[in-house]
C-alpha positions as CSV (number, residue, x, y, z in Angstrom):
1,X,-5.9,18.5,12.3
2,X,-7.1,21.5,9.7
3,X,-7.9,21.5,6.2
4,X,-9.1,18.3,4.3
5,X,-7.5,16.3,1.3
6,X,-8.5,13.9,-1.3
7,X,-7.0,11.3,-3.9
8,X,-7.8,10.1,-7.3
9,X,-6.5,7.9,-10.0
10,X,-6.6,9.4,-13.5
11,X,-7.5,6.5,-16.1
12,X,-7.7,3.9,-13.8
13,X,-7.6,0.2,-15.0
14,X,-8.9,-1.8,-12.0
15,X,-11.7,-1.7,-9.7
16,X,-9.7,-3.4,-7.2
17,X,-7.5,-0.7,-7.1
18,X,-10.2,1.8,-6.7
19,X,-11.2,-0.5,-3.7
20,X,-8.1,-0.8,-2.0
21,X,-7.1,3.2,-2.3
22,X,-10.7,3.7,-1.0
23,X,-10.4,1.7,1.9
24,X,-7.0,3.6,2.5
25,X,-8.5,6.7,1.6
26,X,-11.2,5.9,4.9
27,X,-8.6,4.3,7.2
28,X,-6.1,7.4,6.5
29,X,-8.8,10.8,7.0
30,X,-9.5,11.6,3.5
31,X,-12.4,13.3,2.5
32,X,-12.8,12.1,-0.6
33,X,-11.6,9.8,-3.8
34,X,-12.0,10.5,-7.6
35,X,-11.7,8.8,-10.4
36,X,-11.2,10.7,-13.9
37,X,-11.7,8.7,-17.1
38,X,-12.4,5.2,-15.5
39,X,-11.7,1.9,-17.3
40,X,-13.0,-0.4,-15.2
41,X,-16.6,-2.2,-14.5
42,X,-16.9,-2.0,-10.9
43,X,-14.8,-2.6,-8.0
44,X,-14.7,-5.5,-5.1
45,X,-12.0,-5.1,-2.6
46,X,-13.6,-2.5,-0.4
47,X,-14.1,-4.7,2.3
48,X,-15.0,-1.9,5.1
49,X,-17.6,-0.1,3.0
50,X,-15.6,3.0,2.8
51,X,-18.3,4.4,0.4
52,X,-20.5,5.0,3.6
53,X,-17.7,7.2,5.1
54,X,-15.6,8.7,2.1
55,X,-17.5,9.7,-1.0
56,X,-15.8,8.7,-4.6
57,X,-16.5,11.2,-7.5
58,X,-16.2,10.1,-11.1
59,X,-15.3,12.8,-13.7
60,X,-15.2,12.0,-17.5
61,X,-12.3,14.0,-18.3
62,X,-9.5,15.9,-16.9
63,X,-11.0,19.2,-17.8
64,X,-14.4,18.2,-16.1
65,X,-12.7,17.5,-13.2
66,X,-10.6,20.6,-13.2
67,X,-14.0,22.9,-13.4
68,X,-15.3,21.0,-10.2
69,X,-12.0,20.6,-8.1
70,X,-12.4,22.5,-4.7
71,X,-11.3,26.3,-4.5
72,X,-7.9,26.9,-3.3
73,X,-6.7,23.2,-3.2
74,X,-3.6,23.0,-5.0
75,X,-3.5,20.1,-7.2
76,X,-0.2,17.8,-6.6
77,X,0.4,14.8,-9.1
78,X,2.0,11.5,-7.9
79,X,4.7,10.3,-10.7
80,X,8.2,9.0,-11.2
81,X,10.9,11.7,-11.3
82,X,9.2,14.4,-8.9
83,X,10.1,15.8,-5.9
84,X,10.9,13.4,-3.3
85,X,8.0,12.5,-0.9
86,X,10.0,12.8,2.2
87,X,10.7,16.4,1.7
88,X,7.5,17.7,1.0
89,X,6.0,19.4,3.4
90,X,1.8,18.9,2.7
91,X,-0.8,21.8,2.3
92,X,-3.5,22.5,4.6
93,X,-5.8,21.2,1.6
94,X,-4.7,19.4,-1.0
95,X,-5.8,17.3,-3.9
96,X,-3.5,14.1,-5.0
97,X,-3.6,12.7,-8.5
98,X,-2.0,9.4,-9.5
99,X,-1.4,7.9,-12.7
100,X,-3.0,4.7,-14.6
101,X,-1.3,1.7,-13.6
102,X,-0.1,1.4,-17.1
103,X,0.7,4.9,-18.0
104,X,1.3,7.0,-15.5
105,X,-0.1,10.7,-15.7
106,X,0.5,12.4,-19.1
107,X,3.0,15.6,-19.6
108,X,-0.3,17.9,-20.1
109,X,-2.0,16.6,-16.7
110,X,1.6,17.0,-15.0
111,X,2.0,20.6,-16.3
112,X,-1.5,21.5,-14.6
113,X,-0.2,20.3,-11.2
114,X,1.4,22.5,-8.7
115,X,3.8,19.9,-7.6
116,X,4.8,16.8,-8.6
117,X,5.8,14.1,-6.2
118,X,7.6,10.7,-6.4
119,X,8.1,8.3,-3.8
120,X,11.8,6.5,-3.2
121,X,12.0,3.2,-3.2
122,X,15.0,0.4,-3.0
123,X,14.7,-1.3,-6.3
124,X,12.5,0.7,-8.4
125,X,10.1,3.7,-8.5
126,X,7.0,2.2,-9.7
127,X,4.6,1.1,-7.0
128,X,1.0,0.0,-7.7
129,X,-1.2,2.7,-8.0
130,X,-3.6,2.0,-4.5
131,X,0.0,1.6,-2.9
132,X,1.8,4.9,-4.1
133,X,-1.8,6.6,-2.9
134,X,-1.7,4.7,0.6
135,X,2.3,6.1,1.3
136,X,1.3,9.2,0.3
137,X,-1.9,9.5,2.3
138,X,0.1,7.9,5.4
139,X,2.9,10.5,4.6
140,X,0.5,13.2,5.0
141,X,-0.7,12.1,8.5
142,X,2.2,10.6,10.0
143,X,5.3,12.2,8.0
144,X,7.5,12.5,11.0
145,X,7.8,15.8,12.6
146,X,6.9,17.9,9.5
147,X,3.2,20.0,10.3
148,X,1.1,20.6,7.5
149,X,1.4,24.3,6.7
């Protein structure tokens, strides 16, 4: 498979969610993960030591992240009310950004994204942030007959 992708969380509240996302990123082939404006001391749920294989970048602010974002790599926000994930054709290179557990992605950050995707559900659109990230990565890799553009 050509290209690469990274995934991160804006204003993440718990280290456990970072660890769970990190482990999924390792299992599903992410090139890197990141946090923007973290609010947690440390994470402890990475039981496969994904840090040995997938780097974690930490940015203090969204502006700092935007200055260091990979070239020619669309920023894809994951937030309720966006395009349906199952209908989206993932790009060769992408950076996916999830919102905080308690506040989502602020509107000004959403406006900086090339696309906003949402994950369908049976009951409510709200998922745990690490679970949402895992679903997006799984869809990127195994999303049926859709090829990466």
